[in-house]
PDB file with SEQRES, HELIX, SHEET and CRYST1 records, atoms N, CA, C and O in Angstrom:
SEQRES   1 A   82  MET ALA LYS ARG THR THR ARG ARG SER ILE SER VAL LYS          
SEQRES   2 A   82  GLY LEU THR TYR GLN ARG LEU LYS LYS HIS CYS ALA GLU          
SEQRES   3 A   82  TYR ASN SER THR ARG LYS PRO ALA ASP HIS LEU SER LEU          
SEQRES   4 A   82  SER GLY PHE VAL GLU GLU LEU VAL ILE ALA LYS LEU THR          
SEQRES   5 A   82  GLU LEU GLY VAL PRO GLU GLU THR VAL LEU VAL PRO ARG          
SEQRES   6 A   82  PRO GLN LYS PRO PRO ILE SER GLU ALA PHE VAL SER SER          
SEQRES   7 A   82  HIS PHE THR PHE                                              
HELIX    1 AA1 GLY A   14  SER A   29  1                                  16    
HELIX    2 AA2 PRO A   33  ASP A   35  5                                   3    
HELIX    3 AA3 LEU A   39  LEU A   54  1                                  16    
HELIX    4 AA4 GLU A   73  HIS A   79  1                                   7    
CRYST1    1.000    1.000    1.000  90.00  90.00  90.00 P 1           1          
ATOM      1  N   MET A   1     -22.262  10.943 -71.876  1.00  0.00           N  
ATOM      2  CA  MET A   1     -22.309  10.324 -70.564  1.00  0.00           C  
ATOM      3  C   MET A   1     -21.962  11.370 -69.500  1.00  0.00           C  
ATOM      4  O   MET A   1     -21.117  12.239 -69.716  1.00  0.00           O  
ATOM      5  N   ALA A   2     -22.618  11.269 -68.372  1.00  0.00           N  
ATOM      6  CA  ALA A   2     -22.384  12.222 -67.297  1.00  0.00           C  
ATOM      7  C   ALA A   2     -20.968  12.082 -66.752  1.00  0.00           C  
ATOM      8  O   ALA A   2     -20.389  10.996 -66.747  1.00  0.00           O  
ATOM      9  N   LYS A   3     -20.424  13.211 -66.292  1.00  0.00           N  
ATOM     10  CA  LYS A   3     -19.079  13.177 -65.717  1.00  0.00           C  
ATOM     11  C   LYS A   3     -19.060  12.405 -64.408  1.00  0.00           C  
ATOM     12  O   LYS A   3     -18.073  11.750 -64.075  1.00  0.00           O  
ATOM     13  N   ARG A   4     -20.159  12.487 -63.672  1.00  0.00           N  
ATOM     14  CA  ARG A   4     -20.219  11.827 -62.370  1.00  0.00           C  
ATOM     15  C   ARG A   4     -21.505  11.028 -62.288  1.00  0.00           C  
ATOM     16  O   ARG A   4     -22.596  11.574 -62.456  1.00  0.00           O  
ATOM     17  N   THR A   5     -21.379   9.761 -62.034  1.00  0.00           N  
ATOM     18  CA  THR A   5     -22.554   8.911 -61.931  1.00  0.00           C  
ATOM     19  C   THR A   5     -22.939   8.723 -60.467  1.00  0.00           C  
ATOM     20  O   THR A   5     -22.075   8.660 -59.592  1.00  0.00           O  
ATOM     21  N   THR A   6     -24.226   8.636 -60.211  1.00  0.00           N  
ATOM     22  CA  THR A   6     -24.684   8.414 -58.843  1.00  0.00           C  
ATOM     23  C   THR A   6     -25.263   7.014 -58.697  1.00  0.00           C  
ATOM     24  O   THR A   6     -25.739   6.652 -57.621  1.00  0.00           O  
ATOM     25  N   ARG A   7     -25.228   6.231 -59.754  1.00  0.00           N  
ATOM     26  CA  ARG A   7     -25.726   4.859 -59.683  1.00  0.00           C  
ATOM     27  C   ARG A   7     -24.688   3.984 -59.004  1.00  0.00           C  
ATOM     28  O   ARG A   7     -23.485   4.183 -59.179  1.00  0.00           O  
ATOM     29  N   ARG A   8     -25.143   3.039 -58.247  1.00  0.00           N  
ATOM     30  CA  ARG A   8     -24.278   2.050 -57.609  1.00  0.00           C  
ATOM     31  C   ARG A   8     -24.712   0.696 -58.146  1.00  0.00           C  
ATOM     32  O   ARG A   8     -25.755   0.604 -58.793  1.00  0.00           O  
ATOM     33  N   SER A   9     -23.962  -0.329 -57.904  1.00  0.00           N  
ATOM     34  CA  SER A   9     -24.255  -1.651 -58.439  1.00  0.00           C  
ATOM     35  C   SER A   9     -24.597  -2.635 -57.332  1.00  0.00           C  
ATOM     36  O   SER A   9     -24.089  -2.555 -56.214  1.00  0.00           O  
ATOM     37  N   ILE A  10     -25.477  -3.569 -57.685  1.00  0.00           N  
ATOM     38  CA  ILE A  10     -25.750  -4.713 -56.824  1.00  0.00           C  
ATOM     39  C   ILE A  10     -25.731  -5.940 -57.721  1.00  0.00           C  
ATOM     40  O   ILE A  10     -25.841  -5.818 -58.941  1.00  0.00           O  
ATOM     41  N   SER A  11     -25.594  -7.102 -57.138  1.00  0.00           N  
ATOM     42  CA  SER A  11     -25.578  -8.342 -57.900  1.00  0.00           C  
ATOM     43  C   SER A  11     -26.742  -9.218 -57.501  1.00  0.00           C  
ATOM     44  O   SER A  11     -27.182  -9.208 -56.352  1.00  0.00           O  
ATOM     45  N   VAL A  12     -27.237  -9.976 -58.464  1.00  0.00           N  
ATOM     46  CA  VAL A  12     -28.264 -10.976 -58.192  1.00  0.00           C  
ATOM     47  C   VAL A  12     -27.814 -12.285 -58.838  1.00  0.00           C  
ATOM     48  O   VAL A  12     -26.963 -12.285 -59.728  1.00  0.00           O  
ATOM     49  N   LYS A  13     -28.376 -13.378 -58.395  1.00  0.00           N  
ATOM     50  CA  LYS A  13     -28.068 -14.677 -58.974  1.00  0.00           C  
ATOM     51  C   LYS A  13     -28.525 -14.704 -60.427  1.00  0.00           C  
ATOM     52  O   LYS A  13     -29.448 -13.985 -60.809  1.00  0.00           O  
ATOM     53  N   GLY A  14     -27.873 -15.535 -61.230  1.00  0.00           N  
ATOM     54  CA  GLY A  14     -28.203 -15.645 -62.644  1.00  0.00           C  
ATOM     55  C   GLY A  14     -29.653 -15.988 -62.896  1.00  0.00           C  
ATOM     56  O   GLY A  14     -30.284 -15.408 -63.779  1.00  0.00           O  
ATOM     57  N   LEU A  15     -30.197 -16.934 -62.122  1.00  0.00           N  
ATOM     58  CA  LEU A  15     -31.596 -17.326 -62.305  1.00  0.00           C  
ATOM     59  C   LEU A  15     -32.546 -16.182 -61.952  1.00  0.00           C  
ATOM     60  O   LEU A  15     -33.582 -16.007 -62.594  1.00  0.00           O  
ATOM     61  N   THR A  16     -32.189 -15.410 -60.931  1.00  0.00           N  
ATOM     62  CA  THR A  16     -33.007 -14.258 -60.559  1.00  0.00           C  
ATOM     63  C   THR A  16     -32.980 -13.222 -61.670  1.00  0.00           C  
ATOM     64  O   THR A  16     -34.014 -12.648 -62.010  1.00  0.00           O  
ATOM     65  N   TYR A  17     -31.800 -12.977 -62.240  1.00  0.00           N  
ATOM     66  CA  TYR A  17     -31.663 -12.018 -63.332  1.00  0.00           C  
ATOM     67  C   TYR A  17     -32.501 -12.453 -64.537  1.00  0.00           C  
ATOM     68  O   TYR A  17     -33.209 -11.637 -65.125  1.00  0.00           O  
ATOM     69  N   GLN A  18     -32.422 -13.739 -64.906  1.00  0.00           N  
ATOM     70  CA  GLN A  18     -33.211 -14.236 -66.027  1.00  0.00           C  
ATOM     71  C   GLN A  18     -34.702 -14.054 -65.782  1.00  0.00           C  
ATOM     72  O   GLN A  18     -35.438 -13.642 -66.678  1.00  0.00           O  
ATOM     73  N   ARG A  19     -35.139 -14.357 -64.583  1.00  0.00           N  
ATOM     74  CA  ARG A  19     -36.558 -14.225 -64.237  1.00  0.00           C  
ATOM     75  C   ARG A  19     -36.995 -12.769 -64.312  1.00  0.00           C  
ATOM     76  O   ARG A  19     -38.070 -12.461 -64.827  1.00  0.00           O  
ATOM     77  N   LEU A  20     -36.157 -11.878 -63.798  1.00  0.00           N  
ATOM     78  CA  LEU A  20     -36.431 -10.446 -63.833  1.00  0.00           C  
ATOM     79  C   LEU A  20     -36.489  -9.943 -65.272  1.00  0.00           C  
ATOM     80  O   LEU A  20     -37.401  -9.202 -65.639  1.00  0.00           O  
ATOM     81  N   LYS A  21     -35.512 -10.348 -66.085  1.00  0.00           N  
ATOM     82  CA  LYS A  21     -35.455  -9.915 -67.482  1.00  0.00           C  
ATOM     83  C   LYS A  21     -36.679 -10.417 -68.253  1.00  0.00           C  
ATOM     84  O   LYS A  21     -37.255  -9.682 -69.055  1.00  0.00           O  
ATOM     85  N   LYS A  22     -37.070 -11.658 -68.010  1.00  0.00           N  
ATOM     86  CA  LYS A  22     -38.248 -12.235 -68.681  1.00  0.00           C  
ATOM     87  C   LYS A  22     -39.510 -11.466 -68.300  1.00  0.00           C  
ATOM     88  O   LYS A  22     -40.343 -11.161 -69.153  1.00  0.00           O  
ATOM     89  N   HIS A  23     -39.641 -11.156 -67.008  1.00  0.00           N  
ATOM     90  CA  HIS A  23     -40.823 -10.410 -66.562  1.00  0.00           C  
ATOM     91  C   HIS A  23     -40.900  -9.048 -67.246  1.00  0.00           C  
ATOM     92  O   HIS A  23     -41.955  -8.666 -67.752  1.00  0.00           O  
ATOM     93  N   CYS A  24     -39.794  -8.320 -67.264  1.00  0.00           N  
ATOM     94  CA  CYS A  24     -39.794  -6.987 -67.872  1.00  0.00           C  
ATOM     95  C   CYS A  24     -40.062  -7.067 -69.375  1.00  0.00           C  
ATOM     96  O   CYS A  24     -40.764  -6.217 -69.923  1.00  0.00           O  
ATOM     97  N   ALA A  25     -39.510  -8.083 -70.045  1.00  0.00           N  
ATOM     98  CA  ALA A  25     -39.754  -8.244 -71.479  1.00  0.00           C  
ATOM     99  C   ALA A  25     -41.226  -8.532 -71.755  1.00  0.00           C  
ATOM    100  O   ALA A  25     -41.807  -7.964 -72.680  1.00  0.00           O  
ATOM    101  N   GLU A  26     -41.831  -9.411 -70.959  1.00  0.00           N  
ATOM    102  CA  GLU A  26     -43.254  -9.718 -71.136  1.00  0.00           C  
ATOM    103  C   GLU A  26     -44.115  -8.492 -70.831  1.00  0.00           C  
ATOM    104  O   GLU A  26     -45.080  -8.219 -71.546  1.00  0.00           O  
ATOM    105  N   TYR A  27     -43.778  -7.767 -69.796  1.00  0.00           N  
ATOM    106  CA  TYR A  27     -44.503  -6.542 -69.446  1.00  0.00           C  
ATOM    107  C   TYR A  27     -44.407  -5.535 -70.586  1.00  0.00           C  
ATOM    108  O   TYR A  27     -45.411  -4.943 -70.983  1.00  0.00           O  
ATOM    109  N   ASN A  28     -43.199  -5.342 -71.112  1.00  0.00           N  
ATOM    110  CA  ASN A  28     -42.977  -4.352 -72.160  1.00  0.00           C  
ATOM    111  C   ASN A  28     -43.624  -4.740 -73.485  1.00  0.00           C  
ATOM    112  O   ASN A  28     -43.945  -3.864 -74.288  1.00  0.00           O  
ATOM    113  N   SER A  29     -43.824  -6.041 -73.732  1.00  0.00           N  
ATOM    114  CA  SER A  29     -44.417  -6.472 -74.996  1.00  0.00           C  
ATOM    115  C   SER A  29     -45.883  -6.077 -75.100  1.00  0.00           C  
ATOM    116  O   SER A  29     -46.447  -6.075 -76.194  1.00  0.00           O  
ATOM    117  N   THR A  30     -46.501  -5.745 -73.980  1.00  0.00           N  
ATOM    118  CA  THR A  30     -47.921  -5.361 -73.991  1.00  0.00           C  
ATOM    119  C   THR A  30     -48.123  -3.870 -73.727  1.00  0.00           C  
ATOM    120  O   THR A  30     -49.257  -3.423 -73.550  1.00  0.00           O  
ATOM    121  N   ARG A  31     -47.035  -3.096 -73.698  1.00  0.00           N  
ATOM    122  CA  ARG A  31     -47.129  -1.673 -73.362  1.00  0.00           C  
ATOM    123  C   ARG A  31     -46.573  -0.809 -74.486  1.00  0.00           C  
ATOM    124  O   ARG A  31     -45.841  -1.283 -75.355  1.00  0.00           O  
ATOM    125  N   LYS A  32     -46.936   0.465 -74.448  1.00  0.00           N  
ATOM    126  CA  LYS A  32     -46.352   1.448 -75.359  1.00  0.00           C  
ATOM    127  C   LYS A  32     -44.917   1.720 -74.915  1.00  0.00           C  
ATOM    128  O   LYS A  32     -44.592   1.565 -73.738  1.00  0.00           O  
ATOM    129  N   PRO A  33     -44.045   2.129 -75.865  1.00  0.00           N  
ATOM    130  CA  PRO A  33     -42.646   2.397 -75.488  1.00  0.00           C  
ATOM    131  C   PRO A  33     -42.506   3.382 -74.324  1.00  0.00           C  
ATOM    132  O   PRO A  33     -41.584   3.256 -73.519  1.00  0.00           O  
ATOM    133  N   ALA A  34     -43.406   4.353 -74.229  1.00  0.00           N  
ATOM    134  CA  ALA A  34     -43.312   5.328 -73.141  1.00  0.00           C  
ATOM    135  C   ALA A  34     -43.563   4.688 -71.776  1.00  0.00           C  
ATOM    136  O   ALA A  34     -43.174   5.248 -70.751  1.00  0.00           O  
ATOM    137  N   ASP A  35     -44.205   3.527 -71.754  1.00  0.00           N  
ATOM    138  CA  ASP A  35     -44.533   2.855 -70.496  1.00  0.00           C  
ATOM    139  C   ASP A  35     -43.615   1.673 -70.209  1.00  0.00           C  
ATOM    140  O   ASP A  35     -43.898   0.874 -69.316  1.00  0.00           O  
ATOM    141  N   HIS A  36     -42.511   1.552 -70.963  1.00  0.00           N  
ATOM    142  CA  HIS A  36     -41.616   0.412 -70.774  1.00  0.00           C  
ATOM    143  C   HIS A  36     -40.987   0.427 -69.386  1.00  0.00           C  
ATOM    144  O   HIS A  36     -40.782   1.476 -68.776  1.00  0.00           O  
ATOM    145  N   LEU A  37     -40.697  -0.752 -68.925  1.00  0.00           N  
ATOM    146  CA  LEU A  37     -40.138  -0.962 -67.595  1.00  0.00           C  
ATOM    147  C   LEU A  37     -38.725  -1.507 -67.734  1.00  0.00           C  
ATOM    148  O   LEU A  37     -38.525  -2.582 -68.298  1.00  0.00           O  
ATOM    149  N   SER A  38     -37.739  -0.764 -67.219  1.00  0.00           N  
ATOM    150  CA  SER A  38     -36.365  -1.255 -67.246  1.00  0.00           C  
ATOM    151  C   SER A  38     -36.143  -2.186 -66.066  1.00  0.00           C  
ATOM    152  O   SER A  38     -36.861  -2.127 -65.067  1.00  0.00           O  
ATOM    153  N   LEU A  39     -35.145  -3.040 -66.191  1.00  0.00           N  
ATOM    154  CA  LEU A  39     -34.825  -3.947 -65.091  1.00  0.00           C  
ATOM    155  C   LEU A  39     -34.476  -3.157 -63.838  1.00  0.00           C  
ATOM    156  O   LEU A  39     -34.975  -3.453 -62.753  1.00  0.00           O  
ATOM    157  N   SER A  40     -33.620  -2.151 -63.988  1.00  0.00           N  
ATOM    158  CA  SER A  40     -33.203  -1.380 -62.813  1.00  0.00           C  
ATOM    159  C   SER A  40     -34.368  -0.588 -62.227  1.00  0.00           C  
ATOM    160  O   SER A  40     -34.478  -0.452 -61.009  1.00  0.00           O  
ATOM    161  N   GLY A  41     -35.235  -0.067 -63.092  1.00  0.00           N  
ATOM    162  CA  GLY A  41     -36.400   0.678 -62.605  1.00  0.00           C  
ATOM    163  C   GLY A  41     -37.339  -0.204 -61.810  1.00  0.00           C  
ATOM    164  O   GLY A  41     -37.864   0.204 -60.774  1.00  0.00           O  
ATOM    165  N   PHE A  42     -37.551  -1.423 -62.301  1.00  0.00           N  
ATOM    166  CA  PHE A  42     -38.430  -2.365 -61.612  1.00  0.00           C  
ATOM    167  C   PHE A  42     -37.860  -2.742 -60.245  1.00  0.00           C  
ATOM    168  O   PHE A  42     -38.574  -2.734 -59.243  1.00  0.00           O  
ATOM    169  N   VAL A  43     -36.570  -3.070 -60.215  1.00  0.00           N  
ATOM    170  CA  VAL A  43     -35.927  -3.442 -58.952  1.00  0.00           C  
ATOM    171  C   VAL A  43     -35.963  -2.270 -57.972  1.00  0.00           C  
ATOM    172  O   VAL A  43     -36.221  -2.458 -56.783  1.00  0.00           O  
ATOM    173  N   GLU A  44     -35.703  -1.060 -58.475  1.00  0.00           N  
ATOM    174  CA  GLU A  44     -35.716   0.109 -57.598  1.00  0.00           C  
ATOM    175  C   GLU A  44     -37.101   0.338 -56.994  1.00  0.00           C  
ATOM    176  O   GLU A  44     -37.213   0.664 -55.813  1.00  0.00           O  
ATOM    177  N   GLU A  45     -38.158   0.171 -57.796  1.00  0.00           N  
ATOM    178  CA  GLU A  45     -39.522   0.313 -57.267  1.00  0.00           C  
ATOM    179  C   GLU A  45     -39.790  -0.703 -56.162  1.00  0.00           C  
ATOM    180  O   GLU A  45     -40.376  -0.363 -55.134  1.00  0.00           O  
ATOM    181  N   LEU A  46     -39.363  -1.950 -56.369  1.00  0.00           N  
ATOM    182  CA  LEU A  46     -39.570  -2.987 -55.353  1.00  0.00           C  
ATOM    183  C   LEU A  46     -38.804  -2.682 -54.068  1.00  0.00           C  
ATOM    184  O   LEU A  46     -39.332  -2.842 -52.968  1.00  0.00           O  
ATOM    185  N   VAL A  47     -37.570  -2.247 -54.216  1.00  0.00           N  
ATOM    186  CA  VAL A  47     -36.741  -1.947 -53.040  1.00  0.00           C  
ATOM    187  C   VAL A  47     -37.336  -0.775 -52.263  1.00  0.00           C  
ATOM    188  O   VAL A  47     -37.426  -0.827 -51.036  1.00  0.00           O  
ATOM    189  N   ILE A  48     -37.740   0.274 -52.965  1.00  0.00           N  
ATOM    190  CA  ILE A  48     -38.336   1.437 -52.299  1.00  0.00           C  
ATOM    191  C   ILE A  48     -39.608   1.036 -51.558  1.00  0.00           C  
ATOM    192  O   ILE A  48     -39.825   1.460 -50.422  1.00  0.00           O  
ATOM    193  N   ALA A  49     -40.455   0.215 -52.198  1.00  0.00           N  
ATOM    194  CA  ALA A  49     -41.691  -0.233 -51.559  1.00  0.00           C  
ATOM    195  C   ALA A  49     -41.391  -1.029 -50.288  1.00  0.00           C  
ATOM    196  O   ALA A  49     -42.050  -0.843 -49.265  1.00  0.00           O  
ATOM    197  N   LYS A  50     -40.399  -1.912 -50.356  1.00  0.00           N  
ATOM    198  CA  LYS A  50     -40.059  -2.732 -49.195  1.00  0.00           C  
ATOM    199  C   LYS A  50     -39.460  -1.893 -48.069  1.00  0.00           C  
ATOM    200  O   LYS A  50     -39.800  -2.086 -46.902  1.00  0.00           O  
ATOM    201  N   LEU A  51     -38.568  -0.960 -48.415  1.00  0.00           N  
ATOM    202  CA  LEU A  51     -37.983  -0.093 -47.386  1.00  0.00           C  
ATOM    203  C   LEU A  51     -39.050   0.768 -46.714  1.00  0.00           C  
ATOM    204  O   LEU A  51     -39.014   0.978 -45.502  1.00  0.00           O  
ATOM    205  N   THR A  52     -39.995   1.264 -47.507  1.00  0.00           N  
ATOM    206  CA  THR A  52     -41.097   2.058 -46.954  1.00  0.00           C  
ATOM    207  C   THR A  52     -41.949   1.200 -46.022  1.00  0.00           C  
ATOM    208  O   THR A  52     -42.334   1.637 -44.937  1.00  0.00           O  
ATOM    209  N   GLU A  53     -42.237  -0.020 -46.455  1.00  0.00           N  
ATOM    210  CA  GLU A  53     -43.014  -0.955 -45.637  1.00  0.00           C  
ATOM    211  C   GLU A  53     -42.324  -1.245 -44.310  1.00  0.00           C  
ATOM    212  O   GLU A  53     -42.985  -1.392 -43.282  1.00  0.00           O  
ATOM    213  N   LEU A  54     -41.010  -1.327 -44.331  1.00  0.00           N  
ATOM    214  CA  LEU A  54     -40.244  -1.611 -43.116  1.00  0.00           C  
ATOM    215  C   LEU A  54     -40.018  -0.382 -42.245  1.00  0.00           C  
ATOM    216  O   LEU A  54     -39.504  -0.487 -41.132  1.00  0.00           O  
ATOM    217  N   GLY A  55     -40.403   0.784 -42.757  1.00  0.00           N  
ATOM    218  CA  GLY A  55     -40.247   2.010 -41.984  1.00  0.00           C  
ATOM    219  C   GLY A  55     -38.840   2.585 -42.004  1.00  0.00           C  
ATOM    220  O   GLY A  55     -38.481   3.376 -41.132  1.00  0.00           O  
ATOM    221  N   VAL A  56     -38.042   2.195 -42.988  1.00  0.00           N  
ATOM    222  CA  VAL A  56     -36.682   2.738 -43.106  1.00  0.00           C  
ATOM    223  C   VAL A  56     -36.792   4.165 -43.625  1.00  0.00           C  
ATOM    224  O   VAL A  56     -37.365   4.382 -44.693  1.00  0.00           O  
ATOM    225  N   PRO A  57     -36.255   5.149 -42.896  1.00  0.00           N  
ATOM    226  CA  PRO A  57     -36.409   6.538 -43.325  1.00  0.00           C  
ATOM    227  C   PRO A  57     -35.710   6.806 -44.658  1.00  0.00           C  
ATOM    228  O   PRO A  57     -34.695   6.191 -44.985  1.00  0.00           O  
ATOM    229  N   GLU A  58     -36.285   7.745 -45.417  1.00  0.00           N  
ATOM    230  CA  GLU A  58     -35.688   8.126 -46.697  1.00  0.00           C  
ATOM    231  C   GLU A  58     -34.430   8.940 -46.464  1.00  0.00           C  
ATOM    232  O   GLU A  58     -34.359   9.742 -45.533  1.00  0.00           O  
ATOM    233  N   GLU A  59     -33.445   8.727 -47.312  1.00  0.00           N  
ATOM    234  CA  GLU A  59     -32.215   9.513 -47.260  1.00  0.00           C  
ATOM    235  C   GLU A  59     -32.477  10.836 -47.969  1.00  0.00           C  
ATOM    236  O   GLU A  59     -33.190  10.875 -48.972  1.00  0.00           O  
ATOM    237  N   THR A  60     -31.910  11.906 -47.459  1.00  0.00           N  
ATOM    238  CA  THR A  60     -32.075  13.209 -48.095  1.00  0.00           C  
ATOM    239  C   THR A  60     -30.769  13.726 -48.676  1.00  0.00           C  
ATOM    240  O   THR A  60     -30.768  14.662 -49.476  1.00  0.00           O  
ATOM    241  N   VAL A  61     -29.650  13.116 -48.272  1.00  0.00           N  
ATOM    242  CA  VAL A  61     -28.337  13.537 -48.751  1.00  0.00           C  
ATOM    243  C   VAL A  61     -27.608  12.307 -49.271  1.00  0.00           C  
ATOM    244  O   VAL A  61     -27.523  11.291 -48.581  1.00  0.00           O  
ATOM    245  N   LEU A  62     -27.082  12.400 -50.491  1.00  0.00           N  
ATOM    246  CA  LEU A  62     -26.307  11.313 -51.052  1.00  0.00           C  
ATOM    247  C   LEU A  62     -24.881  11.397 -50.538  1.00  0.00           C  
ATOM    248  O   LEU A  62     -24.190  12.394 -50.751  1.00  0.00           O  
ATOM    249  N   VAL A  63     -24.449  10.347 -49.860  1.00  0.00           N  
ATOM    250  CA  VAL A  63     -23.085  10.300 -49.353  1.00  0.00           C  
ATOM    251  C   VAL A  63     -22.183   9.905 -50.517  1.00  0.00           C  
ATOM    252  O   VAL A  63     -22.385   8.847 -51.113  1.00  0.00           O  
ATOM    253  N   PRO A  64     -21.195  10.728 -50.854  1.00  0.00           N  
ATOM    254  CA  PRO A  64     -20.340  10.397 -52.005  1.00  0.00           C  
ATOM    255  C   PRO A  64     -19.469   9.179 -51.732  1.00  0.00           C  
ATOM    256  O   PRO A  64     -19.137   8.863 -50.590  1.00  0.00           O  
ATOM    257  N   ARG A  65     -19.112   8.512 -52.817  1.00  0.00           N  
ATOM    258  CA  ARG A  65     -18.208   7.377 -52.701  1.00  0.00           C  
ATOM    259  C   ARG A  65     -16.855   7.870 -52.197  1.00  0.00           C  
ATOM    260  O   ARG A  65     -16.448   8.991 -52.501  1.00  0.00           O  
ATOM    261  N   PRO A  66     -16.163   7.039 -51.432  1.00  0.00           N  
ATOM    262  CA  PRO A  66     -14.811   7.432 -51.011  1.00  0.00           C  
ATOM    263  C   PRO A  66     -13.910   7.553 -52.244  1.00  0.00           C  
ATOM    264  O   PRO A  66     -13.993   6.740 -53.164  1.00  0.00           O  
ATOM    265  N   GLN A  67     -13.074   8.547 -52.251  1.00  0.00           N  
ATOM    266  CA  GLN A  67     -12.158   8.757 -53.363  1.00  0.00           C  
ATOM    267  C   GLN A  67     -10.956   7.833 -53.213  1.00  0.00           C  
ATOM    268  O   GLN A  67     -10.404   7.679 -52.124  1.00  0.00           O  
ATOM    269  N   LYS A  68     -10.557   7.219 -54.335  1.00  0.00           N  
ATOM    270  CA  LYS A  68      -9.367   6.378 -54.316  1.00  0.00           C  
ATOM    271  C   LYS A  68      -8.147   7.288 -54.299  1.00  0.00           C  
ATOM    272  O   LYS A  68      -8.109   8.290 -55.013  1.00  0.00           O  
ATOM    273  N   PRO A  69      -7.152   6.945 -53.490  1.00  0.00           N  
ATOM    274  CA  PRO A  69      -5.936   7.776 -53.494  1.00  0.00           C  
ATOM    275  C   PRO A  69      -5.235   7.639 -54.848  1.00  0.00           C  
ATOM    276  O   PRO A  69      -5.290   6.576 -55.467  1.00  0.00           O  
ATOM    277  N   PRO A  70      -4.587   8.691 -55.305  1.00  0.00           N  
ATOM    278  CA  PRO A  70      -3.895   8.596 -56.592  1.00  0.00           C  
ATOM    279  C   PRO A  70      -2.748   7.589 -56.511  1.00  0.00           C  
ATOM    280  O   PRO A  70      -2.138   7.405 -55.458  1.00  0.00           O  
ATOM    281  N   ILE A  71      -2.468   6.947 -57.632  1.00  0.00           N  
ATOM    282  CA  ILE A  71      -1.375   5.978 -57.683  1.00  0.00           C  
ATOM    283  C   ILE A  71      -0.077   6.745 -57.853  1.00  0.00           C  
ATOM    284  O   ILE A  71       0.081   7.542 -58.778  1.00  0.00           O  
ATOM    285  N   SER A  72       0.841   6.487 -56.946  1.00  0.00           N  
ATOM    286  CA  SER A  72       2.109   7.214 -56.982  1.00  0.00           C  
ATOM    287  C   SER A  72       3.023   6.642 -58.065  1.00  0.00           C  
ATOM    288  O   SER A  72       2.895   5.485 -58.465  1.00  0.00           O  
ATOM    289  N   GLU A  73       3.940   7.480 -58.525  1.00  0.00           N  
ATOM    290  CA  GLU A  73       4.909   7.041 -59.530  1.00  0.00           C  
ATOM    291  C   GLU A  73       5.796   5.941 -58.965  1.00  0.00           C  
ATOM    292  O   GLU A  73       6.192   5.034 -59.697  1.00  0.00           O  
ATOM    293  N   ALA A  74       6.112   6.004 -57.679  1.00  0.00           N  
ATOM    294  CA  ALA A  74       6.955   4.995 -57.044  1.00  0.00           C  
ATOM    295  C   ALA A  74       6.254   3.629 -57.080  1.00  0.00           C  
ATOM    296  O   ALA A  74       6.890   2.602 -57.316  1.00  0.00           O  
ATOM    297  N   PHE A  75       4.945   3.634 -56.844  1.00  0.00           N  
ATOM    298  CA  PHE A  75       4.177   2.385 -56.878  1.00  0.00           C  
ATOM    299  C   PHE A  75       4.212   1.783 -58.279  1.00  0.00           C  
ATOM    300  O   PHE A  75       4.448   0.586 -58.442  1.00  0.00           O  
ATOM    301  N   VAL A  76       3.980   2.604 -59.266  1.00  0.00           N  
ATOM    302  CA  VAL A  76       3.969   2.114 -60.644  1.00  0.00           C  
ATOM    303  C   VAL A  76       5.340   1.588 -61.035  1.00  0.00           C  
ATOM    304  O   VAL A  76       5.438   0.501 -61.604  1.00  0.00           O  
ATOM    305  N   SER A  77       6.404   2.334 -60.743  1.00  0.00           N  
ATOM    306  CA  SER A  77       7.739   1.894 -61.149  1.00  0.00           C  
ATOM    307  C   SER A  77       8.197   0.663 -60.366  1.00  0.00           C  
ATOM    308  O   SER A  77       9.078  -0.058 -60.835  1.00  0.00           O  
ATOM    309  N   SER A  78       7.625   0.403 -59.185  1.00  0.00           N  
ATOM    310  CA  SER A  78       8.018  -0.788 -58.435  1.00  0.00           C  
ATOM    311  C   SER A  78       7.335  -2.048 -58.985  1.00  0.00           C  
ATOM    312  O   SER A  78       7.769  -3.163 -58.694  1.00  0.00           O  
ATOM    313  N   HIS A  79       6.273  -1.878 -59.775  1.00  0.00           N  
ATOM    314  CA  HIS A  79       5.551  -3.019 -60.334  1.00  0.00           C  
ATOM    315  C   HIS A  79       5.769  -3.215 -61.828  1.00  0.00           C  
ATOM    316  O   HIS A  79       5.536  -4.306 -62.349  1.00  0.00           O  
ATOM    317  N   PHE A  80       6.205  -2.191 -62.509  1.00  0.00           N  
ATOM    318  CA  PHE A  80       6.363  -2.267 -63.950  1.00  0.00           C  
ATOM    319  C   PHE A  80       7.746  -1.739 -64.331  1.00  0.00           C  
ATOM    320  O   PHE A  80       8.269  -0.830 -63.688  1.00  0.00           O  
ATOM    321  N   THR A  81       8.321  -2.304 -65.361  1.00  0.00           N  
ATOM    322  CA  THR A  81       9.567  -1.765 -65.899  1.00  0.00           C  
ATOM    323  C   THR A  81       9.295  -1.202 -67.269  1.00  0.00           C  
ATOM    324  O   THR A  81       8.566  -1.797 -68.064  1.00  0.00           O  
ATOM    325  N   PHE A  82       9.870  -0.069 -67.544  1.00  0.00           N  
ATOM    326  CA  PHE A  82       9.623   0.590 -68.815  1.00  0.00           C  
ATOM    327  C   PHE A  82      10.887   0.648 -69.631  1.00  0.00           C  
ATOM    328  O   PHE A  82      10.879   1.172 -70.745  1.00  0.00           O  
TER     329      PHE A  82                                                      
END                                                                             
């Protein structure tokens, strides 16, 4: 696994997820393994097409996620007893 991931997460309703999963499974059942369509790949293609249609400019630089501050020893000892 990569040390640093650039994937982010989004959520969809359960019924939408089932519909998406069913579509990809049906699509993949008629294709060679090299042409399989992942759920995330399919959603990404749709999102890119829609953003392009709307004229939203492409990003050229990935903005990194904000770093979480380290948890201090004082914080840990104030919540837990050892």
